[in-house]
C-alpha angles and dihedrals in degrees: 000000000000115000114230122188108207131171127203129189127193102225097208086064091049095056093043089062092054098207122157105199122151119180133136117192098173115130091229105032097063116198110222114235099215117107131026106210111108097179110136095016125133117255116246138197095038128145113280137181120315094022093288128121121258103211097166104085090089095055112123095245092058115092125210108301115239098213123192111089094359133113125209110214127184121193114207133184130239089261091057097253118140111247101183142314133228136200106212124192107216095195095048090037089221144115113254093189145329122220134190144144136250116218136161090261100048095044093062110129101229105135140032124247110278112272126221125013102332096157113125142166116266107256091212096060112096120235113275095025096093140040111259094227128113095194131054097211137256115332096018127097125208093250116207116225094189096039125231086228091062092056109054097119091097141004091245094051092051095045092053091060088067095068109121089233086071093053135090127183108259128174107258097243092045092051098044098042117012101036093034091055089061092045092051094046092049093052096045094043090053092050088054089051089056089065090069099029117025091185095056117131128199115205113203135188121178133171150134130263105261102146103062112066091209088058094060125094095201146329104232111190090323095319111124114214111199117223091206137034127201142192130197116191129183122190119205110195147143125232115238110280093009126110102200123092117243129196137207130168139199134191131206128199121190136178114226099236134167094207111121089208091063112137115251092190108127099211096064090058097050119114134167119261090246090055091047091051091051091051097045102029087227121131104222123202090007091155092068117101108270096250093055093040092053091048097052093041097052100049108120123241091251090053090048091053092049094050097050126064100234121172118242 
């Protein structure tokens, strides 16, 4: 049986401690040194599930944790690498977001997408905190948040993306065409970035709108169906010949529609990070130093479009 090292953190405990630590020691996910103000950061290095320490809440891909009835879960691989993390609302029995990174190492194309019915319940979710269903019903796909296509470096990494905690109900056409177009562009654009900066890292957070009742399509027998889906993506890179890290971010906002005429064009779905935060009430990239965080958040939509190579 495959060994899976997974950490879980009850967020109400996190916020009760009131720490404001923000460090990343990972050899790939490099914590920028600029800025000293840790206000609004996630705490790190706190006790997690199984008596181990969850030290991943202060990684750059992790947004501000909501707390309350939520769990913060990090799936790791046998080699110790982080695969992806999830914020799970136990009361709503739904994923708020999944977050992960793309690096040169974890984007290696070593395995095929899992074949057959690989969907499974997340072993870290306690009983009663999730719906015991492996299908979302007719017309809805089990839409990956952390895509299978982003995790083909190993069999274990790919299999973990099929946990139901990483799924949201998406209309079939939306999932297979509109949302997938963004997933594919993100992956291919990052691989192009590696040609000029092999140490580049892309920090990604994607989810559905589960917290605002007006942003829900329906509540079907306890299953929340988000009306909108979002993505926040931060690129850490170096320009050729330069030694200092640079950062740029892009947001996407999509309506979960069944219309087969839905537009797959990426540009019409682009928003600034500030706009995305206002729509979702989620503080993305909160673990950045304040000066860098403020800079990437307050770039206008027009500036975002000009700084990313989006197809027409």
